[in-house]
C-alpha positions in Angstrom: 32.2 109.5 -94.7 28.6 109.2 -93.1 27.9 110.5 -89.6 27.3 107.8 -87.1 25.7 109.9 -84.3 23.6 112.3 -86.1 20.8 112.2 -83.8 22.6 111.6 -80.5 25.6 113.5 -79.1 27.9 115.1 -81.7 31.0 113.8 -80.1 30.1 110.2 -80.4 29.4 110.2 -83.8 32.4 112.3 -84.5 34.6 110.0 -82.6 33.4 106.9 -84.4 33.9 108.4 -87.8 37.4 109.6 -87.0 38.4 106.2 -85.3 37.5 103.8 -88.3 38.7 103.3 -91.7 35.4 102.1 -93.1 32.3 104.3 -93.6 29.7 103.3 -91.2 27.3 102.1 -93.9 30.0 99.8 -95.1 30.1 98.4 -91.5 26.2 98.1 -90.8 25.5 96.8 -94.4 21.9 96.7 -95.6 20.7 97.9 -92.5 17.5 99.4 -94.1 16.3 95.7 -94.7 17.3 94.5 -91.2 14.5 92.2 -89.7 15.7 91.0 -86.3 18.6 91.9 -83.9 20.5 90.4 -81.1 23.3 91.8 -79.2 26.1 90.2 -77.0 27.8 92.9 -74.7 30.9 91.7 -72.8 33.3 93.7 -70.6 35.1 95.4 -73.5 33.4 94.3 -76.8 30.1 94.5 -78.2 28.8 92.0 -80.8 25.8 92.9 -82.8 23.9 90.4 -84.9 21.0 91.0 -87.5 19.2 89.4 -90.2 18.4 91.1 -93.5 17.0 90.3 -96.8 19.4 91.1 -99.9 18.2 91.8 -103.3 20.7 90.1 -105.7 20.6 90.1 -109.6 20.6 86.6 -111.0 20.9 85.5 -114.6 17.8 83.2 -115.5 17.8 81.0 -118.6 14.6 79.9 -120.3 13.9 77.7 -123.3 12.3 79.4 -126.4 8.9 78.5 -126.8 9.2 76.8 -130.4 6.4 74.7 -132.1 8.2 72.6 -134.7 11.5 72.9 -136.4 12.7 75.5 -139.0 15.8 76.7 -140.5 15.5 80.0 -138.6 15.9 78.0 -135.3 19.3 76.6 -136.3 20.8 80.2 -136.2 19.0 81.2 -132.9 20.6 80.8 -129.4 19.4 77.7 -127.6 17.6 79.8 -125.0 17.0 83.3 -123.7 18.8 84.9 -120.6 17.0 87.5 -118.5 18.7 89.1 -115.5 16.0 89.2 -112.4 16.1 90.4 -109.0 16.2 87.7 -106.3 15.8 88.0 -102.7 18.1 86.0 -100.5 18.7 86.0 -96.5 21.9 87.2 -94.9 23.1 87.3 -91.4 25.4 90.2 -90.2 27.7 90.1 -87.3 29.7 93.0 -86.3 32.1 93.2 -83.3 33.4 96.6 -81.8 34.6 98.1 -78.7 32.1 99.1 -76.1 33.3 102.7 -76.3 31.6 103.0 -79.5 28.3 101.5 -78.6 26.2 104.8 -78.2 27.3 106.1 -81.7 26.6 103.0 -83.1 23.1 102.6 -81.8 22.5 106.3 -83.0 23.4 105.1 -86.5 21.3 102.2 -86.4 18.3 104.0 -85.1 18.7 106.5 -88.0 18.9 104.0 -90.7 16.4 101.4 -89.4 13.6 101.4 -91.8 11.8 97.9 -91.9 12.3 96.0 -88.6 9.6 93.4 -88.0 10.4 93.0 -84.5 10.1 94.9 -81.2 12.4 92.8 -79.2 16.2 92.6 -79.2 17.8 89.4 -77.7 20.6 90.3 -75.4 23.2 88.3 -73.8 26.6 88.7 -72.0 27.3 90.7 -68.7 27.0 94.0 -70.2 23.4 93.4 -71.4 22.3 94.6 -67.9 24.6 97.7 -68.1 23.5 98.8 -71.3 19.8 97.7 -71.2 18.4 101.4 -70.8 20.6 102.8 -73.5 19.5 100.0 -76.2 15.9 100.4 -75.3 16.1 104.1 -75.3 17.8 104.4 -78.7 16.6 101.6 -80.6 12.9 101.7 -79.1 13.1 97.8 -79.0 12.5 95.8 -75.7 15.7 94.1 -74.3 15.0 90.2 -73.8 18.0 88.7 -71.9 19.3 85.3 -72.7 21.3 82.7 -70.8 24.9 83.3 -71.7 25.8 79.5 -71.8 22.9 78.5 -74.0 23.9 81.2 -76.6 27.5 80.4 -76.6 26.6 76.6 -77.3 24.1 77.6 -79.9 26.8 79.8 -81.6 29.5 77.3 -81.5 27.2 74.5 -83.0 26.2 77.0 -85.9 29.7 78.0 -86.9 31.1 74.3 -86.8 28.2 73.1 -89.1 28.2 75.8 -91.4 31.7 77.3 -91.8 34.5 74.8 -93.3 37.8 75.6 -91.6 36.4 77.1 -88.6 38.3 75.4 -86.2 42.1 75.4 -86.0 45.1 74.2 -83.7 47.8 76.7 -82.8 51.3 75.6 -83.6 54.1 77.9 -82.3 56.9 77.2 -84.6 54.7 76.8 -87.9 54.5 79.4 -90.6 51.8 80.5 -90.3 51.0 79.4 -87.0 47.3 78.4 -87.5 46.4 74.9 -88.8 42.8 74.7 -89.7 40.9 71.5 -89.5 38.5 70.0 -91.9 34.9 70.1 -90.2 33.9 66.7 -88.9 30.6 65.6 -90.3 29.5 64.8 -86.7 30.4 67.6 -84.5 29.0 66.0 -81.2 30.2 65.3 -78.5 32.9 68.0 -77.7 33.9 69.8 -74.5 33.5 73.7 -74.7 36.1 75.4 -72.1 34.7 79.3 -71.9 37.4 81.3 -70.1 35.9 84.6 -69.1 36.5 86.0 -65.6 36.3 82.4 -64.4 36.3 79.0 -66.3 33.1 77.0 -67.4 33.6 73.7 -68.8 30.4 72.3 -70.7 29.9 69.0 -72.3 27.9 69.4 -75.3 26.3 66.2 -76.5 23.6 67.2 -79.0 22.0 70.3 -80.4 19.9 70.7 -77.3 21.6 68.7 -74.8 24.6 69.9 -72.8 25.8 69.9 -69.1 28.2 72.0 -67.2 30.6 69.5 -65.9 33.1 71.8 -64.2 35.0 75.1 -63.9 37.4 77.2 -61.8 37.6 80.5 -60.3 41.1 80.9 -61.8 40.5 82.4 -65.2 40.9 85.6 -67.3 39.7 87.9 -64.4 42.4 86.2 -62.1 45.0 87.0 -64.9 43.7 90.4 -65.4 43.4 91.3 -61.6 46.7 89.9 -60.4 48.5 91.2 -63.6 47.2 94.7 -62.7 48.4 94.2 -59.0 51.8 93.1 -60.2 52.3 95.3 -63.1 50.0 98.4 -62.4 48.9 97.8 -66.0 45.1 98.1 -66.2 44.2 97.1 -69.6 43.9 93.4 -70.6 45.5 93.8 -74.1 48.5 95.6 -72.7 49.0 93.0 -70.3 49.1 90.1 -72.8 51.6 92.4 -74.7 53.7 92.8 -71.8 53.6 88.9 -71.4 54.5 88.3 -75.1 57.8 90.1 -74.6 58.5 88.4 -71.1 60.8 85.5 -70.0 59.0 83.4 -67.4 62.1 81.3 -66.3 63.5 84.6 -64.8 60.7 84.3 -62.2 59.3 80.6 -62.5 61.3 77.9 -60.8 62.1 75.2 -63.3 62.7 71.4 -62.9 66.4 72.0 -63.6 66.6 74.5 -61.0 65.2 71.8 -58.4 67.1 68.6 -59.5 70.0 70.0 -61.6 71.1 67.5 -64.1 69.2 64.8 -62.3 66.0 65.6 -64.0 66.9 63.4 -66.8 66.7 60.3 -64.7 63.3 61.2 -63.9 62.2 61.6 -67.5 61.3 65.4 -67.1 62.5 68.0 -69.3 64.6 70.5 -67.4 62.5 73.5 -69.0 59.2 72.3 -67.1 57.9 74.6 -64.6 58.3 73.2 -61.0 56.8 76.4 -59.4 55.1 79.1 -60.7 57.0 82.3 -59.3 59.1 80.0 -57.2 62.1 82.2 -57.8 60.5 85.4 -56.3 60.7 84.1 -52.8 64.3 83.6 -52.7 65.7 86.1 -55.2 67.0 89.1 -54.0 66.1 91.3 -57.1 63.4 93.3 -58.7 61.5 91.4 -61.5 60.4 93.2 -64.8 56.8 93.6 -65.6 57.1 91.6 -68.7 58.5 88.5 -66.9 55.8 88.5 -64.1 53.2 88.9 -66.7 54.5 86.0 -68.7 54.9 83.8 -65.5 51.2 84.7 -64.6 50.0 83.9 -68.1 51.6 80.4 -68.1 50.3 79.7 -64.4 46.9 80.4 -65.4 47.0 78.7 -68.9 48.6 75.5 -67.6 46.1 75.4 -64.8 43.1 75.7 -67.2 44.8 73.3 -69.7 45.3 70.4 -67.0 41.5 71.0 -65.9 40.2 70.8 -69.3 42.4 67.7 -70.0 41.2 65.9 -67.0 37.3 66.5 -67.9 38.3 65.5 -71.5 39.6 62.1 -70.2 36.9 61.6 -67.7 34.2 62.1 -70.5 36.1 60.3 -73.1 36.3 63.3 -75.4 39.2 64.3 -77.6 38.0 67.5 -79.0 38.1 70.6 -76.6 37.1 74.0 -78.0 38.4 77.1 -76.1 36.5 80.5 -76.1 36.1 83.5 -74.0 37.6 86.8 -73.8 40.9 85.4 -72.4 41.6 83.9 -75.7 40.6 86.7 -78.3 42.9 85.2 -80.9 46.1 86.2 -79.0 48.9 83.8 -79.9 50.8 83.8 -76.7 47.5 82.6 -74.9 46.8 79.9 -77.4 50.4 78.9 -77.2 50.4 78.2 -73.6 47.0 76.4 -73.4 48.1 74.3 -76.5 51.4 73.4 -74.8 49.4 72.6 -71.5 46.8 70.5 -73.1 49.4 68.4 -75.2 51.7 67.9 -72.1 49.0 66.8 -69.7 47.2 64.5 -72.3 50.5 63.2 -73.8 48.9 64.4 -77.3 45.7 62.5 -77.1 43.4 65.5 -76.7 43.5 68.3 -79.1 43.2 72.1 -78.3 40.9 73.8 -80.8 40.3 77.4 -81.2 37.5 79.0 -83.4 38.1 81.7 -86.1 34.8 83.3 -84.9 34.9 82.8 -81.4 34.1 86.2 -80.5 30.8 86.1 -82.2 29.3 82.8 -80.7 27.2 84.7 -78.0 25.7 87.0 -80.6 24.9 84.2 -83.2 23.4 82.0 -80.2 21.2 84.9 -79.0 20.1 85.7 -82.5 19.3 82.0 -83.2 17.4 81.8 -79.8 15.3 84.7 -80.6 14.5 83.3 -84.2 13.4 80.0 -82.6 11.2 81.8 -80.0 9.7 83.9 -82.5 8.8 81.0 -84.9 7.2 79.1 -81.9 5.1 82.1 -80.7 3.9 82.7 -84.4 3.0 79.0 -84.8 1.3 78.9 -81.2 -0.8 81.9 -82.2 -1.8 80.0 -85.2 0.0 82.4 -87.4 2.6 82.0 -90.3 6.1 81.7 -89.1 8.4 84.7 -89.1 10.1 85.2 -92.3 13.4 84.0 -90.8 13.2 80.4 -91.1 14.3 77.7 -88.7 18.1 78.0 -89.1 18.7 74.3 -88.9 16.6 73.7 -92.1 19.1 75.5 -94.3 23.0 75.6 -94.7 24.7 78.7 -94.6 28.0 80.0 -96.2 30.6 82.7 -95.1 30.3 85.8 -97.6 34.0 86.6 -98.1 33.2 89.9 -99.8 31.7 91.1 -96.5 33.7 89.6 -93.8 37.0 90.7 -92.3 38.5 87.4 -91.8 40.8 86.3 -89.3 43.7 88.7 -88.7 47.1 88.5 -87.1 47.2 89.3 -83.6 51.2 89.0 -83.5 52.6 89.7 -80.0 55.3 91.7 -81.7 52.6 94.2 -82.6 51.4 96.4 -79.8 47.6 96.8 -79.0 47.3 100.2 -81.0 48.9 98.4 -84.1 46.6 95.5 -83.9 43.5 97.7 -84.6 41.6 96.3 -87.5 39.4 98.4 -89.6 39.3 100.9 -86.6 38.3 98.0 -84.2 35.4 97.1 -86.3 35.2 93.3 -87.2 32.6 91.9 -89.7 31.2 88.4 -90.5 28.4 87.8 -93.0 26.6 84.5 -93.6 24.5 83.9 -96.7 21.6 81.3 -96.5 21.9 78.7 -99.1 19.0 77.3 -101.0 19.2 73.8 -99.5 21.0 71.9 -96.7 24.4 70.7 -97.8 25.7 67.0 -96.8 28.6 64.8 -97.4 28.7 62.7 -100.7 27.7 59.3 -99.1 30.5 57.7 -101.2 33.4 59.3 -99.4 35.4 56.6 -98.0 36.1 58.4 -94.7 34.2 61.9 -94.4 36.0 63.0 -91.3 39.6 62.8 -93.0 38.4 64.1 -96.4 40.2 67.4 -97.4 38.8 68.8 -100.6 41.8 70.8 -101.7 45.1 69.3 -103.2 47.5 72.1 -102.2 47.5 74.2 -99.1 48.8 77.5 -100.1 49.0 78.7 -96.5 51.9 76.2 -96.2 53.4 76.3 -99.7 55.0 79.7 -99.9 56.1 79.4 -103.5 52.5 78.3 -104.7 50.9 80.9 -102.7 53.2 83.7 -104.5 52.4 82.3 -107.7 48.6 81.9 -107.5 48.1 85.3 -105.7 50.2 86.9 -108.5 48.2 84.9 -111.2 44.9 86.1 -109.8 46.2 89.7 -109.6 47.1 89.6 -113.2 43.9 88.2 -114.4 42.0 91.1 -112.7 41.9 93.2 -115.5 40.4 90.5 -117.9 37.7 89.7 -115.2 36.8 93.4 -115.0 36.6 93.7 -118.8 34.4 90.5 -119.0 32.1 91.8 -116.3 31.6 95.2 -118.2 30.8 93.5 -121.5 28.2 91.2 -120.0 26.1 94.2 -119.2 26.3 96.3 -122.3 22.9 98.0 -121.6 23.9 98.9 -117.9 24.9 102.6 -117.6 26.8 101.8 -114.3 28.5 98.7 -115.2 32.0 100.1 -115.5 31.7 101.9 -112.3 30.5 98.8 -110.4 33.4 96.7 -112.0 35.9 99.1 -110.8 34.6 98.7 -107.3 34.7 95.0 -107.8 38.3 95.3 -108.8 39.1 97.4 -105.8 37.4 95.0 -103.3 39.1 92.0 -104.6 42.4 93.5 -105.1 42.3 94.5 -101.3 41.4 91.1 -100.4 44.3 89.6 -102.5 46.6 92.0 -100.6 45.0 91.0 -97.2 45.7 87.4 -98.1 49.4 88.0 -99.0 49.7 89.3 -95.4 47.3 87.1 -93.7 46.9 83.8 -95.8 44.8 82.4 -93.0 42.3 85.2 -93.0 39.6 82.9 -94.3 40.8 79.5 -93.4 43.1 77.3 -95.4 44.2 79.2 -98.3 43.7 77.4 -101.5 43.1 77.9 -105.3 39.4 77.3 -104.4 39.0 79.9 -101.7 40.8 82.5 -104.1 38.2 81.4 -106.9 35.3 81.6 -104.4 36.4 84.9 -103.1 36.3 86.5 -106.7 32.9 85.0 -107.2 31.5 86.6 -104.0 32.8 89.9 -104.9 31.5 89.7 -108.3 28.0 89.0 -106.9 28.5 91.8 -104.3 28.5 94.5 -107.3 25.8 92.7 -109.1 27.8 90.8 -111.7 26.0 87.3 -111.4 27.0 85.6 -114.5 29.6 87.5 -116.6 29.9 84.5 -118.8 26.4 84.0 -119.5 26.3 85.3 -123.2 29.6 83.3 -123.9 27.8 80.2 -122.5 24.8 80.8 -124.6 26.7 81.2 -127.8 28.9 78.3 -127.1 25.9 76.0 -126.4 24.3 77.0 -129.4 27.6 76.2 -131.6 28.1 73.0 -130.0 24.4 71.7 -130.2 24.6 72.2 -134.0 27.8 69.9 -133.9 26.2 67.2 -131.8 24.7 65.0 -134.4 27.8 64.8 -136.5 30.0 63.9 -133.4 27.6 61.0 -132.5 27.6 59.8 -136.0 31.2 59.8 -136.2 31.6 57.8 -133.0 28.8 55.4 -133.7 30.9 54.7 -136.9 34.0 53.4 -135.0 34.6 50.0 -133.8 34.1 49.3 -129.9 37.7 49.8 -128.7 38.3 52.6 -130.9 35.2 54.5 -129.8 36.1 54.2 -126.1 39.4 55.9 -126.6 37.5 58.6 -129.0 35.0 59.2 -126.1 37.7 59.7 -123.6 39.6 62.1 -125.9 36.4 64.0 -126.6 35.9 64.4 -122.9 39.5 65.9 -122.6 39.1 68.0 -125.6 35.9 69.5 -124.3 37.6 70.2 -121.0 40.1 72.5 -122.8 37.3 75.1 -123.1 37.7 76.7 -119.8 37.6 80.5 -119.7 39.2 80.6 -116.3 42.5 79.4 -117.6 44.5 82.3 -119.0 46.2 80.1 -121.8 42.8 79.1 -123.0 41.0 82.4 -122.8 43.9 84.0 -124.9 43.4 81.5 -127.6 39.7 81.7 -127.8 39.7 85.5 -127.9 42.5 85.7 -130.6 41.0 82.8 -132.7 37.2 82.7 -132.9 37.4 79.5 -135.1 39.2 77.5 -132.4 37.0 74.4 -132.0 36.6 70.8 -131.0 39.2 69.3 -133.4 41.7 72.0 -132.6 41.4 71.2 -129.0 42.0 67.5 -129.7 45.3 68.4 -131.4 46.3 70.3 -128.5 46.2 67.5 -126.1 49.1 65.6 -125.0 49.9 62.3 -126.8 49.7 59.1 -124.9 51.2 58.0 -122.5 49.6 60.9 -120.7 51.1 62.7 -117.5 48.7 60.3 -115.5 47.5 57.5 -117.6 45.1 54.8 -116.3 43.4 54.5 -119.6 44.2 50.9 -120.3 42.9 49.9 -116.8 39.9 51.8 -117.5 39.2 49.9 -121.0 40.0 46.7 -119.2 37.0 47.5 -116.8 34.7 48.5 -119.7 35.0 45.0 -120.9 33.5 43.7 -117.6 29.8 44.1 -116.5 28.3 47.7 -116.7 28.2 49.9 -113.6 25.0 50.2 -112.2 24.8 54.1 -111.7 27.5 56.6 -112.6 27.6 60.0 -110.9 29.1 62.7 -113.3 30.1 66.1 -112.1 30.3 68.2 -115.1 32.5 71.2 -115.7 32.2 73.7 -118.6 29.4 74.9 -120.9 29.4 74.5 -124.6 31.8 72.0 -126.2 32.7 70.5 -123.0 29.1 69.5 -121.8 27.6 68.7 -125.3 30.3 67.2 -127.2 32.5 65.8 -124.3 30.2 64.7 -121.5 26.9 63.8 -123.4 28.4 61.4 -125.9 30.2 59.7 -122.9 26.9 59.6 -121.0 25.2 58.3 -124.0 27.8 55.3 -124.1 27.0 54.7 -120.4 23.3 54.5 -121.0 23.8 52.1 -123.9 25.9 49.9 -121.7 22.9 49.8 -119.2 24.4 52.1 -116.8 22.0 54.8 -115.0 23.6 58.1 -114.9 23.3 61.0 -112.3 24.5 64.5 -114.1 25.4 66.8 -111.5 25.9 70.5 -112.5 26.5 73.6 -110.4 23.6 75.4 -108.7 24.7 78.7 -109.5 27.1 80.3 -112.1 30.8 80.6 -111.7 33.0 81.4 -114.8 31.8 79.4 -117.9 30.9 76.3 -115.9 27.6 74.9 -116.9 24.7 75.4 -114.3 21.8 73.0 -113.6 19.2 75.2 -115.5 21.6 75.3 -118.5 22.0 71.7 -118.4 18.2 71.1 -118.4 17.8 73.1 -121.6 20.9 71.6 -123.2 19.6 67.9 -122.3 16.1 68.8 -123.7 17.7 70.0 -127.1 19.8 66.8 -127.2 17.0 64.6 -126.5 15.1 66.2 -129.6 18.1 64.9 -131.8 19.1 61.5 -130.1 16.7 58.8 -129.1 19.1 57.3 -126.6 19.2 60.4 -124.5 15.4 60.9 -125.0 14.4 57.7 -123.7 16.9 57.7 -120.8 15.3 61.1 -119.8 11.7 59.6 -120.2 12.5 56.6 -118.2 14.5 58.5 -115.6 17.7 56.4 -116.4 19.3 59.9 -116.8 18.8 62.4 -114.0 20.0 65.9 -114.0 20.5 67.3 -110.6 22.4 70.3 -108.9 25.3 70.1 -106.6 24.4 72.9 -104.3 27.5 74.7 -105.4 28.6 77.9 -107.1 32.3 77.4 -107.4 34.5 76.3 -110.2 35.8 73.6 -107.6 34.2 70.9 -105.7 33.7 70.0 -102.1 32.3 66.6 -101.6 31.5 67.4 -98.2 29.1 70.1 -99.0 26.7 68.6 -101.7 22.9 69.4 -102.0 21.0 66.9 -99.8 18.8 65.8 -102.6 21.9 64.9 -104.7 23.1 62.6 -101.7 19.8 61.1 -101.4 19.6 60.1 -105.0 23.1 58.6 -104.9 22.0 56.3 -102.1 18.8 55.4 -103.7 20.3 54.6 -107.1 23.3 52.7 -105.7 25.8 54.8 -107.4 29.2 52.7 -108.0 31.2 55.1 -110.3 32.1 58.6 -109.8 33.3 60.8 -112.6 34.8 64.1 -111.9 36.2 66.2 -114.8 38.0 69.4 -115.0 40.9 71.2 -113.5 39.1 72.8 -110.6 37.2 69.8 -109.5 39.7 67.0 -110.2 43.1 68.5 -109.9 42.8 71.6 -107.6 40.2 69.7 -105.5 39.6 65.9 -105.1 42.7 64.7 -106.6 43.5 62.8 -103.6 39.8 62.1 -102.5 39.3 58.5 -101.6 35.8 57.1 -102.5 34.2 53.7 -101.5 33.5 53.1 -105.3 35.2 53.3 -108.5 36.3 56.9 -109.7 37.4 58.5 -112.7 39.2 62.0 -112.4 40.2 63.6 -115.8 41.4 66.8 -116.7 43.6 68.8 -119.1 46.3 71.0 -117.2 45.8 74.4 -118.8 48.3 76.4 -116.6 52.0 76.1 -117.6 53.4 76.7 -114.0 51.1 74.0 -112.5 51.7 71.6 -115.4 55.8 72.0 -114.9 55.2 71.5 -111.2 53.3 68.1 -111.9 56.1 67.2 -114.1 54.4 67.9 -117.5 53.7 70.7 -119.9 50.8 72.9 -121.0 47.9 70.7 -121.9 49.1 67.6 -120.2 46.4 65.0 -119.5 45.3 63.6 -116.3 43.4 60.4 -116.6 43.1 58.8 -112.9 40.8 55.7 -112.6 40.9 54.4 -109.2 39.3 51.2 -107.6 38.9 51.1 -103.8 40.9 48.5 -102.0 38.9 45.4 -101.0 
């Protein structure tokens, strides 16, 4: 394990090393490429933020340069693959106890190589206390930022960029966290920051907010009075006492005042009539636990009522709570939630944030970046390499983030320590801004995922086990994808360990990264593969399968063209479904493909369930096809090879012949054997060389190939490439086709759209098929028309 304090006092570095379970270079990751810093120092916790450039390996595809056709070409791959280095941007946020600040600054100083800034933005009350230490250790000038401005900037950033950032706390639920789908319009909202006192801020836009109220009775009051009452000096220990207390031993309740008559007043007998009311008359000693619990209720109820009154005054129904008083403690969130629900009669919602502790550091970082850009532009130079954060979307990197961990009150403060008191959050910059699909019926209520594994314990157990059992196959595939790499096996083993650890964490804390779903399990696996430079383990499989399918394309089209109209429509749909069988992410399929290399398109058709299908709207779809053509169809493609080439493209071709324009949307980056946008361009080019319908549609821009902005086997219609959304509006898309188990079953099965939609998939998992009332290779063909 690396020494953290090599150049400072030996004891600080040693104490850091001995108290954490992760090596320091796994906490302060990619520090050698850090470009800009910010720091938020509170009374007990330090939050460090920095931006780094990360080198990733990416698989690139490029069409061969052929002049004319020859027989040799028929046996060559349709394109070449090269692995290249690509530089991306990453934000790192690290939270640790102030005890370790000197040792951590020593470690940063020793490993800082390339920073391009001489200033570190600082916020929080401790920024003054540690100013000299920071400047001495890092040789960076400390620039103090306004605390509230930083908190609000940080809050806006996480609400816009992290799905399932906000959650409500439900006492009797299992688990107790209920994550909210991000509202496409986050403003306006009320931010209640509970530090020593309470500040209440109305946030109306990115840059417009106002302090509307507050109170001197806050976290400092709880801490101070708690220390006087219990002689307990530590905040966490005070909360731990409260979690074990019974406030009714100290508080006077409504039933104590009115007896049975409270029912005639419409009041619950368990309501607190007077905090600490019994202590004035009772001739007894009260336990520390009971007094701490009574005090917590008193403070929380006061804050909840105040927040509720301000929310109603400003006609707001979303109130986010933050500050050191919260810190993820269930007993605190429970009492605040109860108070808000009681005083608002359920009309105002108390919301908490997964990354509440990072808001100040995030905001200070963004503030510094904006100032740096402005100064460079004012000076007539180029903007700093960290771009305007609002021009991009960001995504949480699950491979490098700790996630939200349990702070169960049954655990003592020492047992709640996570990674030796270090928490991590990493955010990767995405290439383009992501927005809602304009065709969503009601974006605020859209939920991508069909099953919430956080809620469904049986499904959670099955899928976690399923992903564990598939891990050997993923490792094997990763190694096989890089036969010339001497360290592929070693990196694959590191991937195995990291992903296995993530799965074990999710067994214990299913809410760690928000709502647990099949999609989040798949995405976490992709993040871990990328972390160890396996950018596209299926690239060669896709290359081979695309080549085979392209050679079959002319024959498939000839067969279809020979059929009568009605017979052809059914054959096209069966082709789509048969193509969708070729999914290397499904074990039932990968086992077949590995054991039988001759398994092909016709064999897949024979695997399909006979009609009537498990979900069968085909007759309704056929009737619609007898009507006028759609103006424009948006099709979300799934797999490479037979799926895209022999299933999707013949279907696209038929729509084009009907006079329907087509937008074909494929993943921006690789995931399993899903077709990527760059692969689809080459495939379309090759098909156009064989088919005049596709050729003319591409030439006339009646067939447009676009990227989704996603690198997932599933599909979130609230986070799509901005260019795709603009094109959907411009072309007036009136049909959405979503194919594949990941995109149409695990996600979007219940998605409501403002236009016609077609969701189709073959269920390639026996457990899921049985749960849906079918069998392996059951068919879902779901055609929906929005209500008038």
